SESENU-630813 format. One record per residue: residue in three letters; chain; z, y, x of N, C-alpha, C, O in turn. Coordinates in steps of 0.02 Angstrom, whole numbers. Layout:
BEGIN
NODE   type   mol     n_c3     n_c2     n_c1    ca_c3    ca_c2    ca_c1     c_c3     c_c2     c_c1     o_c3     o_c2     o_c1
NODE    ALA     A        Z        Y        X        Z        Y        X        Z        Y        X        Z        Y        X
...
REM end
This chain:
BEGIN
NODE   type   mol     n_c3     n_c2     n_c1    ca_c3    ca_c2    ca_c1     c_c3     c_c2     c_c1     o_c3     o_c2     o_c1
NODE    MET     A    -1942     -795    -1362    -1952     -758    -1417    -1912     -787    -1475    -1932     -838    -1503
NODE    PRO     A    -1854     -754    -1495    -1829     -769    -1542    -1842     -836    -1595    -1902     -838    -1609
NODE    LYS     A    -1807     -887    -1625    -1812     -903    -1665    -1828     -890    -1716    -1876     -922    -1736
NODE    ASN     A    -1810     -856    -1749    -1830     -772    -1840    -1883     -767    -1829    -1921     -788    -1873
NODE    LYS     A    -1901     -750    -1791    -1971     -714    -1773    -2023     -764    -1765    -2024     -810    -1724
NODE    LYS     A    -2068     -749    -1814    -2133     -816    -1802    -2202     -761    -1783    -2223     -708    -1806
NODE    ARG     A    -2216     -799    -1739    -2286     -773    -1702    -2341     -762    -1779    -2346     -799    -1827
NODE    ARG     A    -2374     -698    -1765    -2416     -664    -1794    -2477     -697    -1775    -2501     -686    -1719
NODE    VAL     A    -2511     -747    -1827    -2602     -769    -1819    -2643     -704    -1857    -2630     -666    -1903
NODE    SER     A    -2691     -713    -1820    -2734     -673    -1820    -2786     -709    -1865    -2802     -769    -1867
NODE    SER     A    -2805     -662    -1896    -2851     -694    -1925    -2915     -705    -1937    -2948     -699    -1989
NODE    LYS     A    -2932     -723    -1878    -2996     -748    -1847    -2979     -843    -1828    -3021     -888    -1833
NODE    GLU     A    -2897     -848    -1805    -2853     -910    -1810    -2860     -946    -1878    -2887     -995    -1903
NODE    ASN     A    -2827     -905    -1890    -2826     -933    -1974    -2871     -941    -2035    -2859     -956    -2093
NODE    ASP     A    -2944     -919    -1993    -3007     -931    -2051    -3043    -1000    -2037    -3068    -1017    -1983
NODE    ASN     A    -3041    -1050    -2114    -3064    -1102    -2099    -3148    -1098    -2081    -3176    -1045    -2092
NODE    PRO     A    -3184    -1151    -2055    -3253    -1147    -2023    -3285    -1168    -2108    -3346    -1161    -2115
NODE    ARG     A    -3263    -1181    -2142    -3298    -1144    -2191    -3295    -1109    -2232    -3329    -1119    -2282
NODE    VAL     A    -3260    -1065    -2226    -3232     -985    -2219    -3294     -917    -2191    -3327     -872    -2217
NODE    ALA     A    -3283     -940    -2133    -3301     -916    -2077    -3379     -932    -2109    -3380     -886    -2149
NODE    PHE     A    -3437     -962    -2118    -3521    -1022    -2128    -3512     -954    -2181    -3539     -900    -2175
NODE    LEU     A    -3474     -973    -2227    -3479     -954    -2294    -3516     -866    -2278    -3573     -849    -2291
NODE    LYS     A    -3445     -813    -2237    -3423     -756    -2262    -3508     -733    -2182    -3531     -676    -2173
NODE    LYS     A    -3523     -776    -2156    -3600     -780    -2091    -3644     -747    -2169    -3659     -688    -2176
NODE    ILE     A    -3659     -806    -2224    -3707     -831    -2237    -3715     -764    -2291    -3772     -740    -2294
NODE    MET     A    -3655     -730    -2337    -3646     -671    -2379    -3672     -612    -2340    -3702     -568    -2371
NODE    TRP     A    -3662     -606    -2266    -3656     -563    -2238    -3723     -542    -2223    -3742     -483    -2227
NODE    GLY     A    -3782     -625    -2196    -3829     -604    -2199    -3875     -603    -2250    -3929     -573    -2252
NODE    GLY     A    -3856     -630    -2280    -3896     -601    -2366    -3880     -556    -2381    -3920     -536    -2422
NODE    LEU     A    -3829     -509    -2372    -3832     -430    -2418    -3852     -410    -2346    -3904     -379    -2355
NODE    PHE     A    -3841     -411    -2288    -3927     -375    -2240    -3977     -369    -2267    -3996     -317    -2293
NODE    SER     A    -4018     -442    -2265    -4057     -465    -2297    -4092     -394    -2350    -4138     -353    -2346
NODE    LEU     A    -4030     -416    -2407    -4065     -376    -2458    -4076     -330    -2455    -4126     -302    -2477
NODE    ILE     A    -4028     -308    -2423    -4036     -242    -2424    -4105     -205    -2368    -4134     -152    -2382
NODE    SER     A    -4116     -238    -2322    -4147     -216    -2310    -4243     -233    -2332    -4294     -200    -2324
NODE    PHE     A    -4226     -308    -2366    -4274     -289    -2429    -4305     -224    -2478    -4365     -211    -2484
NODE    PHE     A    -4263     -195    -2503    -4263     -144    -2517    -4265      -79    -2508    -4292      -34    -2540
NODE    VAL     A    -4223      -80    -2444    -4274      -19    -2434    -4334      -18    -2392    -4368       33    -2396
NODE    MET     A    -4368      -92    -2328    -4416      -97    -2313    -4491      -87    -2383    -4550      -71    -2374
NODE    MET     A    -4459     -101    -2436    -4510     -107    -2513    -4496      -16    -2557    -4526        5    -2606
NODE    LEU     A    -4453       11    -2523    -4438       59    -2557    -4495      133    -2495    -4524      181    -2522
NODE    ILE     A    -4494      122    -2425    -4553      134    -2378    -4603       83    -2403    -4589       98    -2461
NODE    LEU     A    -4643       43    -2410    -4702       28    -2401    -4733       89    -2494    -4780      129    -2500
NODE    ALA     A    -4672       60    -2550    -4715      115    -2614    -4698      169    -2608    -4700      196    -2663
NODE    PHE     A    -4673      217    -2553    -4704      279    -2525    -4744      278    -2491    -4772      333    -2487
NODE    ILE     A    -4766      235    -2455    -4839      234    -2418    -4887      213    -2450    -4944      232    -2436
NODE    VAL     A    -4875      167    -2503    -4961      125    -2555    -4958      217    -2615    -5008      228    -2650
NODE    VAL     A    -4924      246    -2616    -4941      294    -2668    -4954      368    -2610    -4982      417    -2635
NODE    LYS     A    -4939      371    -2555    -4963      446    -2520    -5032      384    -2492    -5072      417    -2460
NODE    SER     A    -5055      315    -2495    -5105      346    -2481    -5137      277    -2535    -5107      245    -2577
NODE    GLY     A    -5223      273    -2508    -5244      235    -2555    -5242      151    -2499    -5284      140    -2456
NODE    ILE     A    -5202      119    -2511    -5198       33    -2480    -5232       10    -2564    -5210       18    -2621
NODE    SER     A    -5288      -20    -2538    -5316      -80    -2573    -5241     -150    -2615    -5185     -156    -2592
NODE    GLU     A    -5266     -186    -2668    -5199     -230    -2706    -5179     -277    -2659    -5123     -295    -2640
NODE    SER     A    -5265     -300    -2638    -5235     -378    -2610    -5214     -354    -2535    -5198     -403    -2502
NODE    MET     A    -5207     -267    -2481    -5193     -258    -2460    -5103     -234    -2459    -5066     -234    -2409
NODE    GLN     A    -5086     -217    -2526    -5021     -228    -2548    -4991     -279    -2567    -4931     -270    -2560
NODE    ASN     A    -5007     -338    -2593    -4991     -415    -2597    -4971     -437    -2499    -4922     -472    -2483
NODE    ILE     A    -5016     -410    -2450    -4995     -437    -2369    -4948     -413    -2376    -4897     -448    -2372
NODE    LEU     A    -4938     -318    -2396    -4879     -314    -2364    -4807     -309    -2388    -4755     -299    -2357
NODE    VAL     A    -4821     -318    -2446    -4754     -379    -2494    -4728     -427    -2444    -4669     -425    -2426
NODE    PHE     A    -4803     -501    -2403    -4750     -533    -2412    -4739     -547    -2347    -4707     -593    -2320
NODE    PHE     A    -4776     -495    -2321    -4736     -464    -2241    -4649     -449    -2243    -4601     -483    -2223
NODE    VAL     A    -4655     -395    -2270    -4577     -384    -2274    -4559     -432    -2341    -4511     -409    -2373
NODE    SER     A    -4583     -484    -2365    -4520     -549    -2384    -4505     -540    -2317    -4474     -493    -2291
NODE    LEU     A    -4527     -584    -2292    -4525     -622    -2230    -4498     -584    -2189    -4450     -618    -2171
NODE    LEU     A    -4493     -530    -2157    -4465     -476    -2105    -4400     -484    -2132    -4359     -520    -2103
NODE    SER     A    -4382     -443    -2202    -4294     -444    -2222    -4279     -499    -2206    -4243     -496    -2156
NODE    THR     A    -4293     -581    -2232    -4246     -608    -2216    -4231     -640    -2148    -4176     -664    -2134
NODE    PHE     A    -4270     -638    -2119    -4284     -683    -2041    -4244     -625    -2019    -4205     -656    -1983
NODE    THR     A    -4216     -530    -2010    -4190     -490    -1959    -4113     -503    -1995    -4059     -506    -1965
NODE    GLY     A    -4127     -513    -2080    -4025     -544    -2119    -3986     -628    -2086    -3931     -652    -2072
NODE    THR     A    -4056     -644    -2086    -4009     -732    -2024    -4013     -733    -1986    -3999     -782    -1952
NODE    PHE     A    -4039     -669    -1960    -4033     -656    -1858    -3985     -640    -1855    -3952     -668    -1812
NODE    LEU     A    -3950     -586    -1895    -3909     -533    -1878    -3853     -575    -1890    -3804     -564    -1855
NODE    SER     A    -3850     -649    -1960    -3760     -655    -1970    -3778     -706    -1925    -3726     -728    -1900
NODE    LEU     A    -3823     -732    -1907    -3830     -805    -1856    -3837     -784    -1793    -3885     -817    -1771
NODE    ARG     A    -3816     -747    -1749    -3828     -758    -1687    -3789     -784    -1621    -3798     -799    -1562
NODE    LYS     A    -3734     -781    -1678    -3690     -801    -1635    -3669     -865    -1631    -3650     -888    -1577
NODE    THR     A    -3669     -896    -1678    -3657     -961    -1706    -3741    -1006    -1651    -3796     -980    -1641
NODE    ARG     A    -3705    -1102    -1620    -3765    -1105    -1607    -3753    -1193    -1618    -3720    -1235    -1587
NODE    GLU     A    -3795    -1196    -1677    -3781    -1235    -1720    -3803    -1250    -1777    -3764    -1289    -1803
NODE    LYS     A    -3849    -1238    -1811    -3904    -1275    -1863    -3903    -1220    -1913    -3874    -1202    -1964
NODE    GLY     A    -3954    -1199    -1866    -4012    -1131    -1845    -4054    -1130    -1942    -4055    -1087    -1987
NODE    LEU     A    -4091    -1219    -1935    -4144    -1218    -1978    -4105    -1195    -2050    -4119    -1152    -2092
NODE    LEU     A    -4030    -1261    -2043    -4019    -1250    -2114    -3983    -1193    -2128    -3997    -1178    -2186
NODE    SER     A    -3947    -1157    -2106    -3928    -1082    -2117    -3937    -1043    -2102    -3892    -1002    -2098
NODE    GLY     A    -3998    -1029    -2082    -4042     -994    -2099    -4098    -1011    -2162    -4121     -955    -2171
NODE    VAL     A    -4125    -1045    -2199    -4135    -1073    -2296    -4087    -1057    -2348    -4095    -1029    -2402
NODE    ILE     A    -4013    -1094    -2306    -3938    -1050    -2340    -3919     -993    -2352    -3883     -979    -2400
NODE    THR     A    -3951     -929    -2289    -3932     -877    -2303    -4001     -851    -2337    -3989     -803    -2372
NODE    SER     A    -4054     -864    -2336    -4080     -836    -2385    -4086     -855    -2471    -4107     -820    -2518
NODE    LEU     A    -4058     -920    -2471    -4081     -914    -2544    -4047     -868    -2586    -4074     -849    -2638
NODE    PRO     A    -3982     -843    -2566    -3969     -766    -2611    -4004     -716    -2653    -4003     -692    -2709
NODE    VAL     A    -4045     -712    -2580    -4051     -654    -2564    -4127     -668    -2627    -4142     -619    -2661
NODE    ILE     A    -4167     -732    -2636    -4223     -734    -2664    -4202     -743    -2713    -4229     -700    -2747
NODE    VAL     A    -4154     -783    -2759    -4092     -784    -2812    -4105     -699    -2858    -4125     -681    -2913
NODE    ILE     A    -4079     -665    -2793    -4074     -585    -2825    -4111     -547    -2833    -4104     -497    -2868
NODE    VAL     A    -4179     -566    -2791    -4250     -544    -2797    -4276     -546    -2845    -4292     -492    -2872
NODE    CYS     A    -4295     -632    -2886    -4323     -646    -2904    -4298     -653    -2985    -4327     -680    -3032
NODE    PHE     A    -4232     -618    -2981    -4215     -579    -3050    -4218     -523    -3064    -4185     -502    -3112
NODE    VAL     A    -4265     -477    -3020    -4248     -409    -3020    -4341     -408    -3055    -4368     -367    -3092
NODE    LEU     A    -4376     -493    -3014    -4440     -483    -3034    -4451     -482    -3121    -4485     -449    -3161
NODE    LEU     A    -4396     -542    -3125    -4408     -554    -3190    -4386     -494    -3239    -4409     -494    -3296
NODE    THR     A    -4341     -439    -3219    -4312     -391    -3279    -4377     -360    -3249    -4434     -354    -3272
NODE    VAL     A    -4370     -355    -3232    -4432     -293    -3258    -4520     -289    -3219    -4539     -241    -3184
NODE    ALA     A    -4557     -340    -3234    -4590     -381    -3238    -4607     -453    -3279    -4576     -506    -3273
NODE    ASP     A    -4680     -436    -3335    -4634     -496    -3372    -4636     -590    -3365    -4612     -634    -3401
NODE    ASN     A    -4666     -592    -3319    -4669     -657    -3292    -4691     -679    -3239    -4751     -687    -3232
NODE    VAL     A    -4643     -694    -3188    -4663     -763    -3113    -4707     -791    -3109    -4717     -840    -3145
NODE    GLY     A    -4745     -772    -3071    -4806     -776    -3029    -4811     -826    -2988    -4767     -865    -2970
NODE    VAL     A    -4901     -822    -2963    -4906     -848    -2906    -4867     -843    -2836    -4839     -883    -2799
NODE    ARG     A    -4885     -746    -2836    -4859     -701    -2822    -4767     -728    -2765    -4747     -733    -2706
NODE    THR     A    -4742     -737    -2833    -4675     -713    -2836    -4638     -766    -2798    -4584     -759    -2768
NODE    ILE     A    -4691     -849    -2806    -4676     -926    -2794    -4685     -900    -2701    -4643     -906    -2657
NODE    ILE     A    -4735     -879    -2697    -4753     -870    -2618    -4720     -812    -2596    -4748     -781    -2550
NODE    MET     A    -4645     -781    -2627    -4622     -730    -2581    -4587     -770    -2568    -4569     -785    -2511
NODE    SER     A    -4562     -806    -2641    -4490     -851    -2634    -4522     -898    -2564    -4487     -877    -2518
NODE    LEU     A    -4568     -948    -2534    -4571     -985    -2478    -4564     -929    -2409    -4539     -931    -2352
NODE    LEU     A    -4593     -891    -2440    -4595     -822    -2367    -4552     -820    -2329    -4554     -812    -2268
NODE    MET     A    -4487     -833    -2382    -4442     -784    -2371    -4379     -845    -2362    -4324     -819    -2352
NODE    MET     A    -4379     -904    -2363    -4374     -953    -2355    -4398     -989    -2297    -4380    -1047    -2288
NODE    LEU     A    -4439     -960    -2254    -4490     -978    -2215    -4442     -905    -2159    -4421     -930    -2107
NODE    GLY     A    -4424     -821    -2166    -4420     -804    -2141    -4338     -814    -2124    -4317     -803    -2067
NODE    GLY     A    -4295     -834    -2179    -4231     -870    -2141    -4215     -909    -2102    -4169     -915    -2062
NODE    ALA     A    -4289     -957    -2130    -4264    -1041    -2073    -4268    -1009    -1995    -4225    -1012    -1951
NODE    LEU     A    -4354     -968    -1995    -4360     -937    -1926    -4304     -900    -1907    -4293     -905    -1847
NODE    GLY     A    -4263     -863    -1939    -4238     -813    -1899    -4140     -858    -1896    -4086     -833    -1882
NODE    GLY     A    -4160     -931    -1914    -4078     -975    -1895    -4090     -998    -1836    -4049    -1006    -1792
NODE    ILE     A    -4181    -1015    -1832    -4187    -1051    -1762    -4209     -984    -1720    -4243    -1014    -1678
NODE    ALA     A    -4213     -942    -1708    -4217     -890    -1668    -4150     -847    -1635    -4150     -808    -1588
NODE    ALA     A    -4086     -874    -1682    -4025     -867    -1673    -3985     -910    -1655    -3932     -883    -1641
NODE    VAL     A    -3985     -973    -1646    -3940    -1032    -1639    -4000    -1030    -1573    -3955    -1006    -1539
NODE    ASN     A    -4036    -1031    -1545    -4092    -1031    -1483    -4123     -962    -1444    -4173     -966    -1408
NODE    LYS     A    -4092     -906    -1454    -4090     -859    -1409    -4051     -874    -1344    -4048     -831    -1299
REM end
Protein backbone atom coordinates (compact mmCIF):
# COMPACT_ATOMS: atom_id res chain seq x y z
CA MET A 1 0.00 0.00 0.00
CA PRO A 2 1.44 3.40 -0.91
CA LYS A 3 2.53 5.66 1.93
CA ASN A 4 0.42 8.62 0.85
CA LYS A 5 -2.86 6.67 1.13
CA LYS A 6 -4.29 6.26 4.58
CA ARG A 7 -6.22 3.24 5.56
CA ARG A 8 -9.90 3.95 6.14
CA VAL A 9 -11.05 3.26 9.64
CA SER A 10 -14.53 1.89 9.95
CA SER A 11 -16.92 3.57 12.34
CA LYS A 12 -16.85 0.53 14.64
CA GLU A 13 -13.10 0.75 15.02
CA ASN A 14 -13.30 4.49 15.62
CA ASP A 15 -16.00 4.35 18.30
CA ASN A 16 -15.11 4.96 21.88
CA PRO A 17 -16.58 2.33 24.24
CA ARG A 18 -18.43 5.07 26.11
CA VAL A 19 -19.94 6.40 22.90
CA ALA A 20 -21.01 2.88 21.92
CA PHE A 21 -22.57 2.41 25.38
CA LEU A 22 -24.44 5.71 25.10
CA LYS A 23 -25.72 4.75 21.65
CA LYS A 24 -27.10 1.51 23.05
CA ILE A 25 -28.71 3.37 25.94
CA MET A 26 -30.34 5.90 23.59
CA TRP A 27 -31.59 3.24 21.16
CA GLY A 28 -32.97 1.18 24.01
CA GLY A 29 -34.66 4.21 25.52
CA LEU A 30 -36.12 5.24 22.17
CA PHE A 31 -37.45 1.75 21.48
CA SER A 32 -38.88 1.53 25.01
CA LEU A 33 -40.57 4.88 24.62
CA ILE A 34 -42.09 4.03 21.25
CA SER A 35 -43.26 0.62 22.45
CA PHE A 36 -44.72 2.21 25.61
CA PHE A 37 -46.82 4.72 23.69
CA VAL A 38 -47.92 2.16 21.08
CA MET A 39 -48.96 -0.30 23.78
CA MET A 40 -50.76 2.49 25.66
CA LEU A 41 -52.67 3.41 22.48
CA ILE A 42 -53.70 -0.22 22.05
CA LEU A 43 -54.68 -0.39 25.70
CA ALA A 44 -56.72 2.81 25.40
CA PHE A 45 -58.56 1.37 22.40
CA ILE A 46 -59.31 -1.82 24.33
CA VAL A 47 -60.54 0.15 27.35
CA VAL A 48 -62.85 2.28 25.20
CA LYS A 49 -64.31 -0.74 23.40
CA SER A 50 -64.76 -2.91 26.49
CA GLY A 51 -65.85 -2.30 30.03
CA ILE A 52 -62.64 -2.80 31.98
CA SER A 53 -62.70 -1.66 35.61
CA GLU A 54 -60.37 1.05 36.85
CA SER A 55 -58.38 -1.32 39.04
CA MET A 56 -57.81 -3.61 36.05
CA GLN A 57 -56.76 -0.60 33.96
CA ASN A 58 -54.11 0.25 36.55
CA ILE A 59 -52.76 -3.30 36.48
CA LEU A 60 -52.61 -3.24 32.67
CA VAL A 61 -50.82 0.13 32.67
CA PHE A 62 -48.27 -1.25 35.15
CA PHE A 63 -47.79 -4.33 32.97
CA VAL A 64 -47.31 -2.20 29.83
CA SER A 65 -44.76 -0.06 31.70
CA LEU A 66 -42.74 -3.08 32.76
CA LEU A 67 -42.99 -4.82 29.39
CA SER A 68 -42.00 -1.79 27.30
CA THR A 69 -38.81 -1.09 29.24
CA PHE A 70 -37.97 -4.79 29.38
CA THR A 71 -38.18 -5.16 25.60
CA GLY A 72 -36.31 -1.94 24.85
CA THR A 73 -33.51 -2.78 27.22
CA PHE A 74 -33.30 -6.38 26.07
CA LEU A 75 -33.08 -5.42 22.41
CA SER A 76 -30.49 -2.72 22.96
CA LEU A 77 -28.21 -4.73 25.26
CA ARG A 78 -28.46 -8.23 23.82
CA LYS A 79 -25.00 -8.07 22.20
CA THR A 80 -23.20 -6.87 25.31
CA ARG A 81 -22.02 -9.36 27.88
CA GLU A 82 -21.45 -7.15 30.93
CA LYS A 83 -23.20 -4.88 33.42
CA GLY A 84 -26.75 -5.92 32.57
CA LEU A 85 -28.40 -4.65 35.74
CA LEU A 86 -26.74 -1.25 35.69
CA SER A 87 -27.17 -0.79 31.94
CA GLY A 88 -30.83 -1.79 32.17
CA VAL A 89 -31.57 0.72 34.91
CA ILE A 90 -29.69 3.48 33.05
CA THR A 91 -31.59 2.65 29.85
CA SER A 92 -34.92 2.96 31.62
CA LEU A 93 -34.18 6.36 33.19
CA PRO A 94 -34.73 8.54 30.07
CA VAL A 95 -38.01 6.74 29.43
CA ILE A 96 -39.15 7.34 33.00
CA VAL A 97 -38.29 11.04 32.77
CA ILE A 98 -40.15 11.52 29.48
CA VAL A 99 -43.22 9.54 30.57
CA CYS A 100 -43.40 11.43 33.87
CA PHE A 101 -43.04 14.74 32.01
CA VAL A 102 -45.91 13.80 29.71
CA LEU A 103 -48.01 12.74 32.69
CA LEU A 104 -47.28 16.03 34.45
CA THR A 105 -48.38 18.02 31.42
CA VAL A 106 -51.60 16.03 31.07
CA ALA A 107 -52.49 15.40 34.71
CA ASP A 108 -52.47 17.85 37.59
CA ASN A 109 -50.28 15.92 40.00
CA VAL A 110 -48.01 12.95 40.33
CA GLY A 111 -49.57 10.30 42.51
CA VAL A 112 -48.63 6.96 43.93
CA ARG A 113 -49.53 5.27 40.64
CA THR A 114 -46.91 7.29 38.79
CA ILE A 115 -44.26 6.41 41.34
CA ILE A 116 -45.21 2.72 41.15
CA MET A 117 -45.13 2.88 37.35
CA SER A 118 -41.67 4.50 37.43
CA LEU A 119 -40.35 1.83 39.78
CA LEU A 120 -41.82 -0.89 37.57
CA MET A 121 -40.19 0.68 34.52
CA MET A 122 -36.87 0.66 36.34
CA LEU A 123 -37.44 -2.97 37.33
CA GLY A 124 -38.34 -3.87 33.74
CA GLY A 125 -35.16 -2.20 32.51
CA ALA A 126 -33.06 -4.05 35.07
CA LEU A 127 -34.66 -7.40 34.23
CA GLY A 128 -34.26 -6.73 30.51
CA GLY A 129 -30.58 -5.93 30.99
CA ILE A 130 -30.01 -9.05 33.06
CA ALA A 131 -31.86 -11.22 30.53
CA ALA A 132 -29.96 -9.70 27.61
CA VAL A 133 -26.56 -10.26 29.19
CA ASN A 134 -27.33 -13.80 30.37
CA LYS A 135 -29.17 -15.10 27.32
